[in-house]
C-alpha positions in Angstrom: -2.2 -52.7 -17.7 -4.5 -50.2 -15.9 -4.5 -52.1 -12.6 -0.9 -50.9 -12.0 -1.9 -47.2 -12.1 -2.7 -45.2 -9.0 -6.3 -43.9 -9.4 -6.3 -40.3 -8.2 -8.1 -37.2 -9.6 -6.3 -34.7 -11.7 -6.2 -30.9 -11.0 -8.0 -28.4 -13.2 -5.7 -25.8 -14.9 -6.6 -22.1 -14.9 -8.0 -22.0 -18.5 -8.6 -25.2 -20.4 -10.4 -23.5 -23.2 -7.3 -21.6 -24.1 -5.5 -24.7 -25.2 -8.3 -25.5 -27.7 -8.4 -22.1 -29.1 -4.7 -22.3 -30.0 -5.4 -25.6 -31.9 -8.0 -24.2 -34.2 -6.0 -22.5 -37.0 -6.3 -24.4 -40.3 -3.8 -25.3 -43.0 -3.2 -22.5 -45.5 -2.9 -23.0 -49.3 -0.4 -25.1 -51.0 1.0 -26.9 -48.0 1.8 -24.0 -45.8 2.3 -25.0 -42.2 -0.7 -24.6 -40.0 0.8 -24.4 -36.5 4.6 -24.8 -36.5 6.5 -24.7 -33.2 10.3 -24.7 -33.3 12.0 -25.3 -29.9 15.6 -24.5 -29.1 17.1 -24.4 -25.6 16.8 -21.0 -23.8 14.7 -17.9 -24.3 11.3 -17.8 -26.1 10.1 -15.7 -29.0 7.3 -15.8 -31.4 7.3 -15.2 -35.2 5.2 -15.9 -38.2 6.5 -18.1 -41.0 4.9 -19.7 -44.1 1.5 -18.2 -43.2 1.5 -20.0 -39.9 2.0 -19.2 -36.2 5.6 -20.3 -35.2 6.8 -20.5 -31.6 10.6 -20.6 -31.4 12.9 -21.3 -28.4 16.3 -20.0 -29.2 19.3 -20.7 -27.2 22.2 -19.9 -25.4 23.8 -23.4 -24.8 27.2 -24.5 -25.6 28.9 -23.0 -28.7 29.4 -26.4 -30.3 26.1 -28.0 -29.5 24.7 -30.8 -31.6 21.6 -29.8 -33.4 18.7 -32.4 -34.2 15.4 -31.9 -35.8 12.2 -33.4 -34.3 8.8 -33.5 -36.0 5.7 -34.6 -34.3 1.9 -33.9 -34.1 0.5 -31.8 -31.2 0.4 -33.9 -28.1 -0.2 -32.9 -24.5 3.0 -32.7 -22.6 5.3 -32.7 -25.6 6.7 -29.3 -25.0 7.6 -30.2 -21.4 9.3 -33.5 -22.5 11.6 -31.5 -25.0 12.3 -28.9 -22.2 13.2 -31.7 -19.8 15.5 -33.4 -22.3 17.3 -30.2 -23.2 17.8 -29.2 -19.6 19.4 -32.5 -18.9 21.5 -32.4 -22.2 22.6 -28.8 -22.7 25.0 -30.0 -25.4 22.1 -31.1 -27.7 19.7 -28.6 -29.3 16.4 -29.9 -30.4 14.7 -28.0 -33.3 11.0 -29.1 -32.7 8.2 -28.7 -35.2 4.7 -29.8 -34.5 1.4 -29.8 -36.4 -2.2 -30.8 -35.8 -2.9 -34.4 -36.7 -4.1 -34.4 -40.3 -1.8 -31.6 -41.3 1.1 -33.4 -39.8 0.5 -36.4 -42.0 0.5 -34.3 -45.1 3.5 -32.1 -44.2 5.6 -35.2 -43.2 4.8 -37.1 -46.4 5.8 -34.0 -48.6 9.0 -33.5 -46.6 10.0 -37.2 -46.7 9.3 -37.3 -50.5 11.6 -34.3 -50.9 14.4 -36.2 -49.3 14.5 -33.8 -46.3 13.9 -36.2 -43.5 13.7 -34.9 -39.9 16.3 -36.6 -37.7 13.5 -37.9 -35.4 9.9 -38.0 -36.3 6.6 -39.4 -35.2 4.2 -41.6 -37.2 1.0 -43.5 -36.5 1.1 -47.2 -36.7 0.1 -49.6 -39.4 0.2 -48.6 -43.1 1.3 -45.1 -42.3 4.3 -46.2 -40.4 5.5 -48.6 -43.0 5.0 -46.0 -45.7 8.1 -44.3 -44.3 10.0 -47.6 -43.9 9.3 -48.6 -47.4 10.6 -45.3 -48.7 13.8 -45.9 -47.0 13.3 -43.0 -44.5 13.7 -44.9 -41.3 16.8 -46.2 -39.5 16.8 -50.0 -38.7 17.1 -49.8 -34.9 17.0 -53.6 -34.2 20.5 -53.5 -32.6 19.9 -50.1 -31.0 16.9 -51.4 -29.1 18.9 -54.0 -27.3 22.1 -51.9 -26.9 20.0 -49.1 -25.2 17.8 -51.4 -23.2 14.6 -50.0 -24.6 12.6 -53.3 -24.6 11.9 -53.0 -20.9 10.3 -49.6 -21.5 7.8 -50.8 -24.1 4.8 -53.1 -24.0 5.8 -56.1 -26.3 2.5 -56.0 -28.2 3.2 -52.4 -29.4 6.7 -53.0 -30.3 5.5 -55.9 -32.7 3.7 -53.3 -34.7 7.0 -51.6 -35.6 8.7 -54.9 -36.6 8.7 -56.2 -40.2 8.2 -59.8 -41.4 11.9 -60.3 -41.3 12.2 -59.3 -37.6 13.7 -55.9 -38.2 12.5 -53.1 -35.9 12.1 -49.6 -37.5 10.6 -47.5 -34.7 9.3 -47.6 -31.2 5.9 -46.9 -29.7 5.9 -43.6 -27.8 2.6 -42.2 -26.5 -0.2 -42.5 -24.0 -2.5 -45.3 -24.7 -6.3 -45.1 -24.7 -9.5 -47.2 -24.7 -12.4 -46.4 -27.0 -15.7 -48.4 -27.3 -17.4 -46.1 -24.8 -19.5 -43.0 -24.4 -18.9 -40.4 -21.6 -22.1 -38.8 -20.2 -23.4 -36.3 -17.6 -24.7 -38.7 -14.8 -26.7 -36.0 -13.0 -28.4 -34.9 -16.3 -29.4 -38.5 -17.1 -30.8 -39.1 -13.6 -32.7 -35.9 -13.4 -34.5 -36.5 -16.6 -35.0 -40.3 -16.1 -33.0 -41.1 -19.3 -32.0 -44.8 -19.5 -28.5 -46.0 -20.5 -28.8 -47.3 -24.1 -27.6 -50.8 -24.9 -28.3 -51.0 -28.7 -28.0 -48.6 -31.6 -31.8 -48.3 -31.7 -31.7 -47.5 -28.0 -29.1 -44.8 -28.6 -31.5 -43.2 -31.2 -34.3 -43.2 -28.6 -32.0 -41.9 -25.8 -30.8 -39.1 -28.1 -34.3 -37.9 -28.7 -35.0 -37.8 -24.9 -31.8 -35.8 -24.4 -32.8 -33.3 -26.9 -36.3 -33.1 -25.4 -34.7 -32.4 -22.0 -32.7 -29.4 -23.5 -29.3 -30.6 -24.5 -27.6 -32.0 -27.7 -27.0 -35.7 -27.6 -23.6 -37.1 -28.6 -20.8 -34.6 -29.1 -18.9 -35.7 -32.3 -16.8 -33.8 -34.8 -16.0 -35.6 -38.0 -14.6 -32.8 -40.1 -11.2 -34.4 -40.4 -12.7 -37.9 -41.0 -10.8 -39.9 -38.4 -13.4 -39.9 -35.7 -15.8 -41.6 -38.1 -13.1 -44.2 -38.8 -12.5 -44.9 -35.2 -16.3 -45.4 -34.7 -16.3 -47.8 -37.6 -13.5 -49.6 -35.9 -15.3 -50.0 -32.7 -18.4 -51.3 -34.5 -16.2 -53.8 -36.4 -14.7 -55.1 -33.2 -18.2 -55.6 -31.7 -18.6 -58.3 -34.4 -15.1 -59.6 -35.3 -11.6 -59.8 -33.9 -8.7 -57.7 -35.2 -7.6 -60.4 -37.5 -10.7 -59.7 -39.7 -8.9 -56.5 -40.9 -6.1 -58.8 -42.3 -8.8 -60.7 -44.2 -10.0 -57.5 -45.8 -6.5 -56.4 -46.6 -5.5 -59.7 -48.1 -8.8 -60.0 -50.1 -9.8 -63.2 -48.4 -12.9 -61.2 -47.5 -14.3 -58.5 -49.8 -16.1 -55.5 -48.5 -19.1 -56.2 -50.7 -19.4 -59.7 -49.1 -18.9 -58.6 -45.6 -21.7 -58.6 -43.1 -19.4 -57.1 -40.6 -18.7 -54.1 -42.7 -22.4 -53.8 -43.8 -23.6 -53.9 -40.3 -21.0 -51.3 -39.1 -21.7 -48.9 -41.9 -25.4 -49.3 -41.5 -25.2 -48.4 -37.9 -23.1 -45.3 -38.7 -25.6 -44.2 -41.2 -28.4 -44.6 -38.6 -26.6 -42.6 -36.1 -25.9 -39.8 -38.6 -29.4 -39.6 -40.0 -31.4 -40.3 -36.8 -30.3 -37.4 -34.7 -27.7 -39.2 -32.5 -25.0 -36.5 -33.1 -25.0 -32.9 -32.1 -25.7 -30.4 -35.0 -22.8 -29.5 -37.1 -21.0 -32.7 -36.6 -19.7 -32.9 -40.1 -18.2 -29.5 -40.1 -16.8 -29.4 -36.6 -13.4 -30.8 -35.6 -13.4 -33.3 -32.7 -11.5 -31.0 -30.3 -14.4 -28.5 -30.6 -16.8 -31.4 -29.9 -14.9 -32.3 -26.8 -15.1 -28.8 -25.5 -18.8 -28.5 -26.3 -19.4 -31.6 -24.1 -17.1 -30.4 -21.4 -19.0 -27.0 -21.5 -22.3 -28.7 -20.9 -23.8 -28.2 -24.4 -24.0 -31.9 -25.1 -25.0 -34.7 -22.7 -22.7 -37.4 -24.2 -19.2 -37.6 -25.8 -17.9 -40.4 -28.1 -14.2 -40.3 -27.5 -11.2 -42.3 -26.3 -9.8 -41.8 -22.8 -7.5 -39.1 -24.0 -10.0 -36.1 -23.9 -8.5 -34.6 -20.7 -5.5 -33.6 -22.8 -7.9 -31.3 -24.7 -9.9 -30.0 -21.8 -6.8 -29.6 -19.6 -8.4 -31.7 -16.8 -10.5 -34.7 -16.1 -12.6 -32.4 -13.9 -15.2 -30.7 -16.1 -17.5 -29.5 -13.4 -20.1 -32.4 -13.4 -20.2 -36.0 -12.5 -19.0 -38.1 -15.4 -20.3 -41.5 -16.1 -19.0 -44.1 -18.7 -21.4 -46.3 -20.7 -20.3 -49.0 -23.2 -20.7 -47.9 -26.8 -24.2 -49.2 -27.7 -23.9 -52.5 -29.6 -25.1 -53.7 -33.1 -26.0 -56.9 -31.3 -26.4 -56.0 -27.6 -26.0 -59.6 -26.2 -22.7 -60.3 -28.0 -19.4 -59.8 -26.2 -16.7 -57.6 -27.7 -14.3 -59.4 -30.0 -11.4 -56.9 -29.7 -10.3 -53.4 -28.8 -8.6 -50.4 -30.3 -6.4 -50.0 -27.2 -3.1 -48.9 -28.7 -0.1 -46.6 -28.6 -1.0 -44.5 -31.6 2.3 -42.5 -31.9 5.5 -44.2 -32.8 9.0 -42.6 -33.2 11.4 -43.2 -36.0 15.0 -42.0 -36.6 16.0 -40.9 -40.0 17.9 -43.3 -42.2 20.1 -40.3 -43.3 21.3 -39.2 -39.8 24.9 -40.0 -39.0 27.8 -39.2 -36.6 27.1 -36.9 -33.7 23.5 -36.2 -34.9 22.8 -39.9 -34.9 24.1 -40.4 -31.4 22.1 -37.3 -30.2 18.9 -38.7 -31.9 19.3 -42.0 -30.2 19.8 -40.3 -26.8 16.7 -38.2 -27.4 14.5 -41.2 -28.3 15.8 -43.0 -25.2 14.6 -40.0 -23.1 11.1 -40.1 -24.8 10.8 -43.7 -23.8 12.2 -43.3 -20.2 10.2 -43.3 -17.1 10.7 -39.6 -16.8 9.7 -38.8 -20.4 6.6 -41.0 -20.2 5.5 -39.8 -16.9 5.5 -36.2 -18.1 3.4 -37.3 -21.1 1.0 -39.5 -19.1 0.5 -36.7 -16.4 -0.3 -34.2 -19.1 -2.9 -36.4 -20.8 -4.2 -38.1 -17.6 -3.6 -41.5 -19.1 -1.4 -44.6 -19.0 1.6 -44.8 -21.4 3.5 -47.3 -23.5 6.0 -47.7 -20.6 4.8 -50.2 -18.1 7.0 -48.9 -15.2 6.1 -45.3 -15.9 2.4 -46.2 -15.3 2.9 -47.3 -11.7 3.1 -43.7 -10.4 0.8 -42.0 -12.9 -2.4 -40.2 -11.8 -5.6 -40.8 -13.8 -9.2 -40.1 -13.2 -11.2 -42.9 -11.4 -13.7 -43.5 -14.1 -10.9 -44.6 -16.5 -10.8 -47.7 -14.3 -14.5 -48.4 -14.7 -15.8 -51.6 -16.4 -16.4 -50.3 -19.9 -12.5 -49.9 -20.1 -11.2 -52.6 -17.7 -13.4 -55.2 -19.5 -11.3 -54.6 -22.6 -7.9 -55.2 -21.0 -7.6 -58.8 -22.0 -9.2 -58.7 -25.5 -7.3 -59.0 -28.7 -5.8 -55.5 -29.5 -5.3 -53.6 -32.7 -4.1 -50.1 -33.8 -6.6 -47.4 -34.6 -8.8 -48.0 -37.6 -7.7 -44.9 -39.4 -4.4 -46.7 -40.0 -5.6 -50.2 -40.6 -5.8 -50.1 -44.4 -3.8 -48.6 -47.3 -4.1 -44.8 -47.4 -6.4 -44.6 -50.5 -8.7 -47.0 -48.8 -8.8 -44.8 -45.6 -9.5 -41.7 -47.7 -12.3 -43.5 -49.5 -13.8 -44.7 -46.2 -13.7 -41.1 -44.9 -15.8 -39.9 -47.8 -18.3 -42.8 -47.7 -18.7 -42.6 -43.9 -19.7 -38.9 -44.2 -22.1 -39.6 -47.1 -23.7 -42.3 -45.0 -24.1 -40.0 -42.1 -25.7 -37.4 -44.3 -28.0 -40.0 -45.9 -26.7 -39.3 -49.4 -25.3 -42.8 -50.2 -26.5 -46.3 -49.6 -24.6 -48.9 -47.7 -24.3 -51.0 -50.9 -22.8 -48.2 -52.8 -20.4 -47.4 -50.0 -19.2 -51.0 -49.9 -18.8 -51.1 -53.7 -16.8 -47.9 -53.7 -14.4 -49.1 -50.9 -14.0 -52.5 -52.5 -13.1 -50.9 -55.8 -10.3 -48.9 -54.2 -9.1 -51.7 -52.0 -9.0 -54.2 -54.9 -6.6 -51.8 -56.7 -4.4 -51.5 -53.7 -4.3 -55.3 -53.3 -3.2 -55.7 -56.9 -0.3 -53.3 -56.4 0.9 -55.3 -53.4 1.1 -58.5 -55.4 
């Protein structure tokens, strides 16, 4: 996929730190919205609502315009995509609400449960996606896909994730797509201090001590919201087993307490957390702050997917960036799979009808189009779920280096924070953080996760 992309550097914006600052408001009590943006065509104004900052675009447009609602998490370029659509379609007004990642999941679940389903809304893939399908909140778009010609704008592997066992399609992948399984680092700092590139987890512990001795924090990492630890767990799983191993855990064919793959991965996470691999405060810091700390030169390394320029505002952070493979549990073993995926998918409400349904379909078509995806890809500095759009995108040169290109032909899976039922994911978040603090044993963590998973498997029978 990446070979089709023009490899050119991105420009630095005036103030990349300002974007992060705007993302750091936290959710207020009892489900109040953390950072809501409502977009209508025309003039801009700001207001406060439900204890949260709300940006509204209200509009002069046609007197009889069709209104549709669109909910999504905060994504680089999303404002520009909505603006481009409304400019091209002045007869449609898009009321756009966006949240930070974890808050979005909570608010959308509450809203869908109340029966007030947005006309168009985003979801992550996997169990989260089919939660809304199973609640009857999604429109079956199997026929729409072919009528609108959307298949040619989507990588087939990603579309399969939105297809149920009966062949019905309930949504479409729509996002930039990113590699993990790597650590970004300051090449000049490593060279100046004669710090070797680690190959194993134990090497990484030694390297981290040398980095600290040379005056910087080691790996910048912020697990306050729990998902970074889950993606790290996923990478460590895929160093040992293919994506199908997740199916074995979900079916009960393999139990967590009997899994050497899970044991090794959790042991590695515990080692990293307790042996000084992560920068101080990693359990109370969110990951966007961790990205900015690395970009600001406070840490020498960053564990992250290739989407981090969407946070910093540029792939140029003022120093020469190197990319190392994520150190391995077993350094001589090849990777078995990759979390290279379109994480955001779009669904249309099952309740939308008439002109609003037509407008919603037209809007989703624009999101998938070359124009819409090129806006998104350019903002994030990354490839997208539209193969044709990728041909003219600009991404930084190091995104085409071996740690990423070596993953191109591996078996792929969605991100690990959506690979299991939601109660299992929540249990894993808790146990991963306990392991990183050294307050729980690997055996206890495995037993706790298996207990929750066993209950979820029994519900599915």
